[in-house]
N, CA, C and O of each residue as an XYZ file, in Angstrom:
840
protein
N    -154.061    -75.261    104.197
C    -153.389    -74.082    104.779
C    -154.294    -73.476    105.831
O    -155.451    -73.159    105.554
N    -153.769    -73.311    107.048
C    -154.555    -72.728    108.116
C    -154.682    -71.226    107.927
O    -153.989    -70.622    107.107
N    -155.594    -70.631    108.714
C    -155.806    -69.200    108.609
C    -154.561    -68.418    109.019
O    -154.243    -67.385    108.430
N    -153.865    -68.920    110.027
C    -152.676    -68.232    110.525
C    -151.472    -69.167    110.499
O    -151.174    -69.812    111.504
N    -150.786    -69.248    109.383
C    -149.619    -70.126    109.303
C    -148.545    -69.731    110.317
O    -148.475    -68.588    110.768
N    -147.731    -70.694    110.650
C    -146.677    -70.499    111.631
C    -145.488    -69.777    111.001
O    -144.983    -70.209    109.964
N    -145.034    -68.679    111.616
C    -143.817    -68.009    111.152
C    -142.615    -68.944    111.274
O    -142.596    -69.840    112.118
N    -141.627    -68.728    110.434
C    -140.389    -69.507    110.469
C    -139.225    -68.552    110.704
O    -139.027    -67.600    109.948
N    -138.458    -68.814    111.758
C    -137.246    -68.047    112.036
C    -136.034    -68.947    111.839
O    -135.989    -70.058    112.369
N    -135.057    -68.473    111.081
C    -133.797    -69.182    110.892
C    -132.730    -68.424    111.655
O    -132.402    -67.292    111.299
N    -132.182    -69.029    112.699
C    -131.254    -68.336    113.576
C    -129.979    -69.152    113.724
O    -129.885    -70.283    113.248
N    -128.997    -68.551    114.398
C    -127.767    -69.275    114.676
C    -126.528    -68.447    114.394
O    -126.610    -67.269    114.043
N    -125.387    -69.082    114.552
C    -124.096    -68.431    114.384
C    -123.880    -67.982    112.946
O    -124.651    -68.331    112.052
N    -122.826    -67.209    112.733
C    -122.495    -66.712    111.403
C    -122.196    -67.876    110.447
O    -121.731    -68.939    110.857
N    -122.478    -67.639    109.169
C    -122.070    -68.573    108.099
C    -122.591    -69.987    108.305
O    -121.855    -70.953    108.108
N    -123.851    -70.117    108.698
C    -124.452    -71.440    108.836
C    -125.553    -71.671    107.804
O    -126.364    -72.585    107.953
N    -125.581    -70.851    106.767
C    -126.491    -71.090    105.651
C    -127.878    -70.524    105.803
O    -128.790    -70.936    105.086
N    -128.070    -69.578    106.728
C    -129.406    -69.055    106.985
C    -129.979    -68.289    105.798
O    -131.141    -68.481    105.439
N    -129.176    -67.426    105.190
C    -129.682    -66.624    104.072
C    -129.976    -67.493    102.855
O    -130.994    -67.303    102.190
N    -129.102    -68.435    102.561
C    -129.341    -69.360    101.448
C    -130.615    -70.149    101.678
O    -131.404    -70.351    100.755
N    -130.817    -70.596    102.910
C    -132.018    -71.363    103.237
C    -133.266    -70.487    103.182
O    -134.317    -70.933    102.723
N    -133.155    -69.252    103.645
C    -134.290    -68.324    103.553
C    -134.718    -68.154    102.096
O    -135.908    -68.202    101.784
N    -133.757    -67.956    101.217
C    -134.062    -67.769     99.794
C    -134.672    -69.022     99.190
O    -135.590    -68.937     98.374
N    -134.171    -70.180     99.584
C    -134.700    -71.441     99.053
C    -136.131    -71.683     99.526
O    -136.970    -72.151     98.756
N    -136.410    -71.367    100.786
C    -137.778    -71.509    101.293
C    -138.720    -70.539    100.598
O    -139.850    -70.894    100.264
N    -138.254    -69.317    100.382
C    -139.071    -68.333     99.678
C    -139.422    -68.832     98.283
O    -140.568    -68.712     97.850
N    -138.445    -69.390     97.580
C    -138.686    -69.922     96.236
C    -139.672    -71.083     96.281
O    -140.537    -71.204     95.414
N    -139.541    -71.933     97.288
C    -140.472    -73.060     97.423
C    -141.905    -72.571     97.590
O    -142.809    -73.041     96.898
N    -142.113    -71.634     98.504
C    -143.466    -71.158     98.758
C    -144.017    -70.364     97.572
O    -145.226    -70.350     97.337
N    -143.139    -69.713     96.836
C    -143.592    -68.973     95.654
C    -144.171    -69.910     94.599
O    -145.096    -69.546     93.872
N    -143.622    -71.115     94.524
C    -144.094    -72.073     93.529
C    -145.211    -72.976     94.058
O    -145.956    -73.566     93.276
N    -145.327    -73.083     95.380
C    -146.277    -74.056     95.938
C    -147.531    -73.421     96.526
O    -148.508    -74.123     96.791
N    -147.523    -72.114     96.734
C    -148.673    -71.449     97.341
C    -149.195    -70.344     96.441
O    -148.423    -69.722     95.711
N    -150.501    -70.090     96.486
C    -151.035    -68.952     95.727
C    -150.528    -67.645     96.324
O    -150.143    -67.612     97.493
N    -150.522    -66.566     95.540
C    -149.950    -65.291     96.007
C    -150.465    -64.832     97.360
O    -149.691    -64.343     98.184
N    -151.761    -64.982     97.599
C    -152.327    -64.466     98.847
C    -151.902    -65.278    100.074
O    -152.074    -64.822    101.204
N    -151.349    -66.472     99.861
C    -150.956    -67.334    100.980
C    -149.457    -67.372    101.216
O    -148.999    -67.982    102.182
N    -148.695    -66.738    100.359
C    -147.242    -66.795    100.482
C    -146.746    -65.961    101.658
O    -147.364    -64.959    102.019
N    -145.629    -66.374    102.255
C    -145.100    -65.608    103.394
C    -144.370    -64.353    102.954
O    -143.893    -64.262    101.823
N    -144.288    -63.394    103.851
C    -143.334    -62.316    103.663
C    -141.950    -62.856    103.959
O    -141.805    -63.898    104.598
N    -140.948    -62.159    103.503
C    -139.561    -62.561    103.768
C    -138.854    -61.397    104.455
O    -138.776    -60.296    103.909
N    -138.343    -61.649    105.650
C    -137.633    -60.626    106.402
C    -136.147    -60.925    106.311
O    -135.669    -61.918    106.860
N    -135.424    -60.066    105.619
C    -133.989    -60.259    105.439
C    -133.244    -59.805    106.685
O    -133.774    -59.052    107.501
N    -132.022    -60.267    106.818
C    -131.200    -59.911    107.973
C    -131.069    -58.396    108.090
O    -130.694    -57.722    107.131
N    -131.380    -57.867    109.267
C    -131.354    -56.422    109.463
C    -130.013    -55.921    109.992
O    -129.712    -54.731    109.888
N    -129.207    -56.815    110.556
C    -127.979    -56.370    111.230
C    -127.031    -55.640    110.291
O    -126.466    -54.606    110.649
N    -126.859    -56.177    109.096
C    -125.919    -55.561    108.155
C    -126.358    -54.140    107.797
O    -125.527    -53.237    107.694
N    -127.657    -53.948    107.611
C    -128.191    -52.623    107.297
C    -127.956    -51.654    108.448
O    -127.597    -50.497    108.228
N    -128.158    -52.128    109.677
C    -127.945    -51.277    110.855
C    -126.479    -50.877    110.974
O    -126.169    -49.724    111.274
N    -125.578    -51.828    110.739
C    -124.146    -51.535    110.816
C    -123.759    -50.399    109.871
O    -123.025    -49.482    110.242
N    -124.268    -50.480    108.646
C    -123.923    -49.471    107.641
C    -124.608    -48.138    107.942
O    -123.977    -47.083    107.886
N    -125.891    -48.194    108.257
C    -126.676    -46.974    108.477
C    -126.130    -46.153    109.632
O    -126.073    -44.926    109.549
N    -125.731    -46.818    110.706
C    -125.289    -46.104    111.908
C    -123.767    -46.057    112.040
O    -123.230    -45.673    113.078
N    -123.090    -46.454    110.972
C    -121.622    -46.354    110.896
C    -120.914    -47.104    112.022
O    -119.978    -46.597    112.640
N    -121.383    -48.315    112.270
C    -120.699    -49.195    113.199
C    -119.725    -50.077    112.421
O    -119.891    -50.311    111.224
N    -118.712    -50.555    113.126
C    -117.842    -51.586    112.576
C    -117.968    -52.822    113.447
O    -118.416    -52.753    114.592
N    -117.568    -53.943    112.891
C    -117.628    -55.180    113.663
C    -116.788    -55.081    114.929
O    -117.142    -55.663    115.954
N    -115.685    -54.353    114.868
C    -114.803    -54.235    116.025
C    -115.432    -53.469    117.179
O    -114.971    -53.574    118.316
N    -116.487    -52.692    116.898
C    -117.166    -51.983    117.977
C    -117.691    -52.945    119.035
O    -117.828    -52.577    120.202
N    -117.983    -54.175    118.628
C    -118.555    -55.137    119.558
C    -117.542    -55.597    120.602
O    -117.921    -55.993    121.704
N    -116.261    -55.547    120.260
C    -115.253    -56.007    121.208
C    -114.473    -54.862    121.841
O    -113.855    -55.043    122.890
N    -114.494    -53.700    121.225
C    -113.684    -52.594    121.731
C    -114.411    -51.724    122.740
O    -113.772    -51.041    123.540
N    -115.743    -51.738    122.716
C    -116.510    -50.862    123.595
C    -117.821    -51.522    124.011
O    -118.699    -51.718    123.171
N    -117.976    -51.874    125.300
C    -119.242    -52.453    125.755
C    -120.437    -51.547    125.478
O    -121.516    -52.029    125.134
N    -120.248    -50.232    125.627
C    -121.352    -49.308    125.375
C    -121.770    -49.337    123.906
O    -122.960    -49.353    123.591
N    -120.784    -49.343    123.012
C    -121.084    -49.406    121.576
C    -121.733    -50.741    121.221
O    -122.648    -50.801    120.400
N    -121.253    -51.794    121.841
C    -121.829    -53.112    121.585
C    -123.299    -53.153    121.988
O    -124.149    -53.629    121.235
N    -123.588    -52.643    123.195
C    -124.976    -52.651    123.665
C    -125.855    -51.773    122.793
O    -126.990    -52.146    122.493
N    -125.356    -50.611    122.379
C    -126.125    -49.730    121.510
C    -126.407    -50.406    120.172
O    -127.527    -50.348    119.665
N    -125.394    -51.043    119.607
C    -125.572    -51.721    118.324
C    -126.621    -52.813    118.425
O    -127.510    -52.897    117.578
N    -126.531    -53.642    119.436
C    -127.492    -54.743    119.555
C    -128.900    -54.222    119.850
O    -129.888    -54.830    119.437
N    -128.990    -53.104    120.561
C    -130.302    -52.494    120.800
C    -130.909    -52.010    119.485
O    -132.096    -52.213    119.230
N    -130.090    -51.370    118.656
C    -130.569    -50.897    117.356
C    -130.989    -52.063    116.465
O    -131.987    -51.965    115.750
N    -130.245    -53.157    116.500
C    -130.604    -54.337    115.707
C    -131.911    -54.926    116.212
O    -132.767    -55.315    115.418
N    -132.068    -54.994    117.533
C    -133.311    -55.516    118.112
C    -134.506    -54.681    117.670
O    -135.539    -55.225    117.278
N    -134.365    -53.368    117.733
C    -135.460    -52.476    117.326
C    -135.732    -52.586    115.831
O    -136.886    -52.531    115.406
N    -134.685    -52.740    115.034
C    -134.861    -52.877    113.588
C    -135.579    -54.169    113.245
O    -136.387    -54.206    112.317
N    -135.288    -55.230    113.989
C    -135.983    -56.506    113.756
C    -137.473    -56.366    114.058
O    -138.319    -56.837    113.298
N    -137.779    -55.713    115.173
C    -139.189    -55.509    115.526
C    -139.897    -54.684    114.460
O    -141.024    -54.997    114.075
N    -139.241    -53.637    113.985
C    -139.829    -52.790    112.957
C    -140.046    -53.561    111.662
O    -141.085    -53.410    111.020
N    -139.088    -54.375    111.277
C    -139.209    -55.150    110.036
C    -140.371    -56.132    110.114
O    -141.099    -56.316    109.138
N    -140.546    -56.759    111.265
C    -141.651    -57.700    111.421
C    -142.995    -56.980    111.390
O    -143.951    -57.460    110.781
N    -143.063    -55.826    112.048
C    -144.311    -55.052    112.023
C    -144.668    -54.633    110.613
O    -145.816    -54.772    110.189
N    -143.688    -54.120    109.884
C    -143.943    -53.658    108.520
C    -144.389    -54.802    107.623
O    -145.255    -54.622    106.766
N    -143.806    -55.970    107.816
C    -144.196    -57.127    107.017
C    -145.654    -57.493    107.269
O    -146.419    -57.703    106.327
N    -146.033    -57.568    108.533
C    -147.405    -57.942    108.864
C    -148.394    -56.840    108.499
O    -149.519    -57.121    108.086
N    -147.976    -55.593    108.651
C    -148.845    -54.479    108.284
C    -149.069    -54.396    106.777
O    -150.049    -53.808    106.320
N    -148.160    -54.985    106.013
C    -148.296    -54.955    104.552
C    -149.370    -55.904    104.049
O    -149.696    -55.905    102.862
N    -149.915    -56.704    104.937
C    -150.964    -57.636    104.546
C    -150.545    -59.093    104.586
O    -151.381    -59.982    104.419
N    -149.266    -59.350    104.805
C    -148.804    -60.727    104.928
C    -149.263    -61.293    106.268
O    -149.178    -60.624    107.298
N    -149.747    -62.528    106.244
C    -150.232    -63.142    107.485
C    -149.126    -63.869    108.245
O    -149.284    -64.203    109.420
N    -148.001    -64.112    107.563
C    -146.902    -64.812    108.213
C    -145.623    -64.528    107.439
O    -145.659    -63.914    106.372
N    -144.491    -64.977    107.978
C    -143.234    -64.657    107.305
C    -142.171    -65.711    107.589
O    -142.284    -66.522    108.508
N    -141.138    -65.659    106.757
C    -139.891    -66.392    106.978
C    -138.828    -65.341    107.277
O    -138.648    -64.403    106.501
N    -138.125    -65.492    108.392
C    -137.163    -64.474    108.814
C    -135.747    -65.027    108.858
O    -135.483    -66.080    109.440
N    -134.848    -64.289    108.227
C    -133.414    -64.570    108.300
C    -132.898    -63.878    109.559
O    -132.642    -62.673    109.550
N    -132.747    -64.630    110.626
C    -132.423    -64.170    111.974
C    -133.682    -63.746    112.731
O    -134.796    -63.829    112.212
N    -133.482    -63.293    113.960
C    -134.621    -63.027    114.845
C    -134.234    -62.036    115.928
O    -133.104    -61.548    115.968
N    -135.176    -61.747    116.798
C    -134.885    -60.891    117.932
C    -133.948    -61.534    118.936
O    -133.340    -60.834    119.747
N    -133.820    -62.851    118.898
C    -132.896    -63.525    119.815
C    -131.448    -63.262    119.442
O    -130.577    -63.267    120.311
N    -131.175    -63.031    118.160
C    -129.791    -62.908    117.698
C    -129.017    -61.775    118.372
O    -127.915    -62.017    118.864
N    -129.546    -60.550    118.417
C    -128.770    -59.490    119.069
C    -128.534    -59.739    120.557
O    -127.519    -59.307    121.103
N    -129.455    -60.427    121.212
C    -129.238    -60.729    122.619
C    -128.109    -61.738    122.790
O    -127.297    -61.618    123.708
N    -128.058    -62.726    121.914
C    -126.977    -63.715    121.997
C    -125.631    -63.070    121.685
O    -124.635    -63.364    122.346
N    -125.595    -62.189    120.682
C    -124.339    -61.507    120.366
C    -123.895    -60.611    121.509
O    -122.701    -60.509    121.791
N    -124.847    -59.960    122.170
C    -124.499    -59.140    123.324
C    -123.932    -60.003    124.442
O    -122.964    -59.617    125.096
N    -124.530    -61.168    124.662
C    -124.008    -62.091    125.672
C    -122.589    -62.519    125.346
O    -121.757    -62.668    126.242
N    -122.313    -62.717    124.066
C    -121.008    -63.219    123.646
C    -119.907    -62.189    123.844
O    -118.768    -62.545    124.145
N    -120.242    -60.909    123.675
C    -119.211    -59.868    123.680
C    -119.282    -58.941    124.881
O    -118.456    -58.038    125.018
N    -120.266    -59.157    125.759
C    -120.371    -58.387    126.996
C    -120.603    -59.362    128.130
O    -120.724    -60.565    127.898
N    -120.666    -58.864    129.353
C    -121.072    -59.733    130.451
C    -122.560    -60.016    130.312
O    -123.324    -59.168    129.850
N    -122.959    -61.205    130.713
C    -124.370    -61.575    130.603
C    -125.259    -60.616    131.388
O    -126.362    -60.294    130.947
N    -124.787    -60.157    132.547
C    -125.578    -59.245    133.372
C    -125.787    -57.918    132.671
O    -126.882    -57.357    132.710
N    -124.740    -57.411    132.028
C    -124.860    -56.136    131.320
C    -125.765    -56.259    130.109
O    -126.522    -55.342    129.790
N    -125.682    -57.403    129.432
C    -126.426    -57.570    128.185
C    -127.880    -57.902    128.409
O    -128.766    -57.287    127.815
N    -128.132    -58.889    129.279
C    -129.513    -59.369    129.415
C    -129.919    -59.505    130.875
O    -130.809    -60.288    131.207
N    -129.267    -58.743    131.745
C    -129.644    -58.769    133.146
C    -131.089    -58.345    133.339
O    -131.719    -57.824    132.418
N    -131.600    -58.563    134.506
C    -133.023    -58.354    134.738
C    -133.471    -56.904    134.801
O    -134.673    -56.640    134.807
N    -132.562    -55.976    134.846
C    -132.946    -54.576    134.976
C    -133.631    -54.022    133.750
O    -133.498    -54.569    132.655
N    -134.363    -52.939    133.929
C    -135.107    -52.354    132.830
C    -134.235    -51.809    131.718
O    -134.702    -51.623    130.595
N    -132.944    -51.547    132.028
C    -132.052    -51.012    131.008
C    -131.452    -52.106    130.129
O    -130.806    -51.796    129.128
N    -131.646    -53.358    130.470
C    -131.083    -54.457    129.705
C    -131.910    -54.703    128.445
O    -133.021    -54.192    128.305
N    -131.348    -55.494    127.532
C    -132.084    -55.830    126.315
C    -133.354    -56.608    126.631
O    -134.365    -56.445    125.948
N    -133.313    -57.444    127.649
C    -134.517    -58.199    128.019
C    -135.625    -57.290    128.526
O    -136.798    -57.664    128.513
N    -135.252    -56.092    128.972
C    -136.249    -55.176    129.503
C    -136.880    -54.264    128.478
O    -137.699    -53.413    128.827
N    -136.511    -54.426    127.205
C    -137.026    -53.528    126.183
C    -138.392    -53.970    125.673
O    -138.734    -55.153    125.689
N    -139.162    -52.981    125.221
C    -140.461    -53.290    124.620
C    -140.274    -54.109    123.348
O    -141.106    -54.956    123.024
N    -139.179    -53.855    122.626
C    -138.933    -54.587    121.383
C    -138.775    -56.077    121.654
O    -139.340    -56.901    120.935
N    -138.005    -56.430    122.695
C    -137.830    -57.856    122.987
C    -139.137    -58.483    123.444
O    -139.436    -59.613    123.057
N    -139.919    -57.789    124.249
C    -141.215    -58.326    124.676
C    -142.087    -58.642    123.472
O    -142.713    -59.700    123.408
N    -142.124    -57.727    122.528
C    -142.908    -57.929    121.308
C    -142.382    -59.109    120.498
O    -143.149    -59.971    120.069
N    -141.072    -59.138    120.295
C    -140.471    -60.178    119.466
C    -140.552    -61.545    120.118
O    -140.786    -62.544    119.439
N    -140.360    -61.597    121.426
C    -140.439    -62.877    122.107
C    -141.831    -63.486    121.982
O    -141.978    -64.701    121.847
N    -142.855    -62.626    122.028
C    -144.213    -63.125    121.871
C    -144.419    -63.817    120.539
O    -145.083    -64.851    120.474
N    -143.857    -63.259    119.472
C    -143.987    -63.901    118.163
C    -143.137    -65.165    118.071
O    -143.561    -66.171    117.501
N    -141.935    -65.100    118.637
C    -141.073    -66.283    118.616
C    -141.739    -67.473    119.304
O    -141.610    -68.610    118.850
N    -142.433    -67.213    120.373
C    -143.065    -68.291    121.136
C    -144.140    -69.008    120.341
O    -144.478    -70.152    120.645
N    -144.681    -68.348    119.327
C    -145.745    -68.930    118.505
C    -145.228    -69.421    117.153
O    -146.021    -69.735    116.265
N    -143.919    -69.490    116.991
C    -143.328    -69.740    115.675
C    -142.430    -70.969    115.682
O    -142.125    -71.533    116.733
N    -142.018    -71.366    114.494
C    -140.999    -72.392    114.341
C    -139.637    -71.710    114.347
O    -139.353    -70.879    113.484
N    -138.800    -72.057    115.309
C    -137.442    -71.524    115.400
C    -136.481    -72.632    114.989
O    -136.443    -73.695    115.609
N    -135.715    -72.378    113.953
C    -134.735    -73.348    113.469
C    -133.344    -72.795    113.748
O    -132.966    -71.752    113.215
N    -132.593    -73.487    114.577
C    -131.210    -73.091    114.865
C    -130.301    -73.861    113.910
O    -130.206    -75.087    113.980
N    -129.637    -73.133    113.021
C    -128.725    -73.762    112.062
C    -127.390    -74.013    112.765
O    -126.724    -73.080    113.211
N    -127.020    -75.271    112.852
C    -125.831    -75.651    113.625
C    -124.540    -75.222    112.940
O    -124.410    -75.324    111.720
N    -123.600    -74.748    113.725
C    -122.278    -74.373    113.216
C    -121.390    -75.602    113.098
O    -121.649    -76.635    113.715
N    -120.333    -75.474    112.291
C    -119.351    -76.542    112.206
C    -119.085    -77.045    110.806
O    -118.306    -77.981    110.627
N    -119.726    -76.435    109.791
C    -119.459    -76.837    108.417
C    -118.225    -76.092    107.914
O    -117.560    -75.390    108.675
N    -117.930    -76.252    106.632
C    -116.780    -75.560    106.042
C    -117.241    -74.267    105.364
O    -116.864    -73.975    104.229
N    -118.065    -73.499    106.087
C    -118.691    -72.321    105.490
C    -118.273    -71.038    106.177
O    -118.889    -69.998    105.944
N    -117.265    -71.072    107.001
C    -116.909    -69.903    107.799
C    -116.107    -68.932    106.945
O    -114.882    -69.024    106.865
N    -116.809    -68.005    106.311
C    -116.196    -67.056    105.386
C    -116.430    -65.641    105.900
O    -117.564    -65.264    106.194
N    -115.379    -64.870    106.005
C    -115.466    -63.485    106.474
C    -116.074    -62.618    105.378
O    -115.528    -62.528    104.278
N    -117.213    -61.974    105.680
C    -117.871    -61.130    104.678
C    -117.396    -59.683    104.753
O    -117.868    -58.836    103.994
N    -116.474    -59.395    105.657
C    -115.935    -58.048    105.775
C    -116.805    -57.087    106.545
O    -116.457    -55.914    106.686
N    -117.941    -57.562    107.052
C    -118.868    -56.688    107.779
C    -119.046    -57.164    109.216
O    -118.828    -56.399    110.156
N    -119.434    -58.401    109.386
C    -119.712    -58.931    110.716
C    -118.433    -59.386    111.399
O    -117.464    -59.772    110.744
N    -118.447    -59.335    112.742
C    -117.321    -59.841    113.512
C    -117.335    -61.363    113.447
O    -118.351    -61.990    113.749
N    -116.232    -61.948    113.061
C    -116.160    -63.375    112.849
C    -115.524    -64.096    114.032
O    -114.647    -63.537    114.690
N    -115.950    -65.324    114.315
C    -115.268    -66.111    115.339
C    -113.839    -66.411    114.913
O    -113.537    -66.492    113.722
N    -112.965    -66.573    115.901
C    -111.547    -66.760    115.609
C    -111.231    -68.157    115.092
O    -110.282    -68.340    114.329
N    -112.019    -69.140    115.504
C    -111.732    -70.520    115.132
C    -112.996    -71.367    115.255
O    -114.064    -70.865    115.605
N    -112.855    -72.652    114.962
C    -114.004    -73.552    114.994
C    -114.621    -73.646    116.387
O    -115.845    -73.679    116.521
N    -113.791    -73.688    117.417
C    -114.326    -73.800    118.774
C    -115.197    -72.599    119.132
O    -116.272    -72.756    119.711
N    -114.734    -71.408    118.788
C    -115.518    -70.210    119.084
C    -116.800    -70.192    118.270
O    -117.840    -69.746    118.756
N    -116.734    -70.672    117.044
C    -117.914    -70.734    116.181
C    -118.976    -71.653    116.792
O    -120.156    -71.307    116.846
N    -118.542    -72.812    117.245
C    -119.470    -73.769    117.847
C    -120.003    -73.235    119.176
O    -121.139    -73.520    119.554
N    -119.178    -72.460    119.880
C    -119.644    -71.840    121.124
C    -120.824    -70.912    120.863
O    -121.751    -70.846    121.670
N    -120.794    -70.197    119.743
C    -121.933    -69.345    119.380
C    -123.203    -70.177    119.252
O    -124.269    -69.773    119.716
N    -123.082    -71.334    118.625
C    -124.248    -72.210    118.482
C    -124.800    -72.590    119.854
O    -126.010    -72.548    120.079
N    -123.913    -72.955    120.754
C    -124.358    -73.354    122.087
C    -125.014    -72.198    122.827
O    -125.977    -72.393    123.569
N    -124.483    -70.980    122.622
C    -125.094    -69.810    123.250
C    -126.527    -69.608    122.782
O    -127.405    -69.277    123.578
N    -126.760    -69.808    121.493
C    -128.124    -69.682    120.979
C    -129.050    -70.676    121.666
O    -130.135    -70.311    122.118
N    -128.625    -71.918    121.743
C    -129.475    -72.936    122.353
C    -129.707    -72.649    123.833
O    -130.825    -72.796    124.328
N    -128.654    -72.241    124.537
C    -128.788    -71.932    125.958
C    -129.745    -70.763    126.182
O    -130.575    -70.795    127.090
N    -129.620    -69.739    125.352
C    -130.493    -68.579    125.516
C    -131.951    -68.960    125.259
O    -132.833    -68.594    126.036
N    -132.207    -69.687    124.180
C    -133.576    -70.092    123.870
C    -134.141    -70.991    124.960
O    -135.317    -70.883    125.309
N    -133.308    -71.881    125.500
C    -133.758    -72.734    126.603
C    -134.161    -71.900    127.813
O    -135.203    -72.145    128.421
N    -133.335    -70.911    128.163
C    -133.625    -70.075    129.333
C    -134.883    -69.240    129.133
O    -135.579    -68.907    130.092
N    -135.162    -68.909    127.888
C    -136.363    -68.140    127.576
C    -137.590    -69.031    127.352
O    -138.677    -68.544    127.038
N    -137.397    -70.336    127.517
C    -138.475    -71.316    127.309
C    -139.069    -71.222    125.909
O    -140.275    -71.367    125.713
N    -138.185    -70.975    124.939
C    -138.597    -70.902    123.547
C    -138.230    -72.213    122.853
O    -137.059    -72.588    122.800
N    -139.220    -72.893    122.332
C    -139.005    -74.183    121.693
C    -138.324    -73.998    120.343
O    -138.638    -73.058    119.614
N    -137.397    -74.883    120.008
C    -136.669    -74.781    118.739
C    -136.246    -76.162    118.263
O    -136.287    -77.134    119.018
N    -135.843    -76.235    117.008
C    -135.245    -77.444    116.457
C    -133.877    -77.074    115.909
O    -133.663    -75.934    115.496
N    -132.951    -78.023    115.902
C    -131.610    -77.799    115.378
C    -131.497    -78.443    114.005
O    -131.739    -79.639    113.842
N    -131.125    -77.634    113.024
C    -130.825    -78.145    111.689
C    -129.378    -78.624    111.714
O    -128.468    -77.801    111.809
N    -129.139    -79.936    111.630
C    -127.776    -80.454    111.861
C    -126.785    -80.030    110.794
O    -127.126    -79.887    109.619
N    -125.554    -79.833    111.231
C    -124.511    -79.339    110.348
C    -124.166    -80.304    109.231
O    -123.707    -79.888    108.167
N    -124.386    -81.609    109.468
C    -124.045    -82.582    108.422
C    -125.029    -82.550    107.253
O    -124.756    -83.128    106.201
N    -126.172    -81.879    107.428
C    -127.156    -81.771    106.356
C    -126.819    -80.534    105.526
O    -127.252    -79.429    105.852
N    -126.054    -80.717    104.463
C    -125.572    -79.581    103.682
C    -126.318    -79.392    102.364
O    -126.295    -78.300    101.797
N    -126.971    -80.428    101.871
C    -127.721    -80.301    100.620
C    -128.909    -79.368    100.828
O    -129.697    -79.562    101.754
N    -129.041    -78.365     99.979
C    -130.055    -77.339    100.208
C    -131.467    -77.895    100.143
O    -132.330    -77.454    100.902
N    -131.726    -78.838     99.267
C    -133.081    -79.395     99.201
C    -133.412    -80.172    100.467
O    -134.545    -80.128    100.947
N    -132.433    -80.881    101.005
C    -132.660    -81.605    102.254
C    -132.901    -80.625    103.402
O    -133.701    -80.894    104.298
N    -132.216    -79.508    103.371
C    -132.419    -78.504    104.408
C    -133.817    -77.899    104.312
O    -134.485    -77.699    105.326
N    -134.250    -77.611    103.092
C    -135.611    -77.109    102.886
C    -136.625    -78.138    103.364
O    -137.571    -77.793    104.072
N    -136.438    -79.396    102.985
C    -137.368    -80.451    103.391
C    -137.423    -80.597    104.907
O    -138.489    -80.840    105.472
N    -136.272    -80.448    105.569
C    -136.236    -80.534    107.030
C    -137.110    -79.446    107.650
O    -137.919    -79.721    108.536
N    -136.943    -78.217    107.183
C    -137.721    -77.104    107.727
C    -139.207    -77.288    107.433
O    -140.046    -77.057    108.303
N    -139.532    -77.700    106.220
C    -140.941    -77.899    105.863
C    -141.582    -78.988    106.716
O    -142.738    -78.866    107.121
N    -140.828    -80.054    106.990
C    -141.351    -81.122    107.832
C    -141.664    -80.609    109.232
O    -142.716    -80.924    109.787
N    -140.760    -79.822    109.804
C    -140.998    -79.263    111.132
C    -142.141    -78.259    111.109
O    -142.924    -78.178    112.055
N    -142.234    -77.504    110.038
C    -143.309    -76.511    109.881
C    -144.675    -77.201    109.853
O    -145.631    -76.738    110.474
N    -144.749    -78.308    109.128
C    -146.018    -79.031    109.043
C    -146.393    -79.657    110.382
O    -147.572    -79.750    110.723
N    -145.391    -80.084    111.133
C    -145.665    -80.645    112.462
C    -146.325    -79.624    113.376
O    -147.121    -79.974    114.247
N    -145.986    -78.362    113.167
C    -146.574    -77.290    113.992
C    -147.975    -76.931    113.532
O    -148.599    -76.014    114.067
N    -148.463    -77.655    112.541
C    -149.820    -77.402    112.067
C    -149.923    -76.156    111.214
O    -151.013    -75.635    110.983
N    -148.743    -75.669    110.733
C    -148.695    -74.457    109.923
C    -149.290    -73.290    110.674
O    -149.337    -72.177    110.149
């Protein structure tokens, strides 16, 4: 185990198994690493932000201003969660979603210029994104591919209308990460067995030298 293990981010469209995989990885490290070497676990912050600030999923499509505000709050909450995890003494973490997620959702439901245009008022111009992008660049980013039979409405998040829209979200994630020059791997949709998914992530993690 190196002094500074590589963070793991699990990102991608809705209902692609990110939370299940986060929990499985956490369980693996709990059994395979001593307490002082185990990662922190950063749970998805978006759902908490939606409830805390009384947003609904429909806000993302009904009002560009509300959509941008929501994604800004999610971006800031992600940065805060990562800071708190590292400040708690953890040297690394596994994160269910990332700072890239709110930017991709903003792109999906707003114009790209409004969401991530080059101006200082855009999400790309925020201090939170600068901070988060720096960590992402040094981490393992796993994009969980859409297209399985897992598209279940949880009653909170805005859901894609059909399979094509769901897969479009996946492509948006890859396009955004490519434009940001952030290296990532795709966890293929045909790999549905949870142990195989854990093994895939661990293999990529070890390649990064931990």
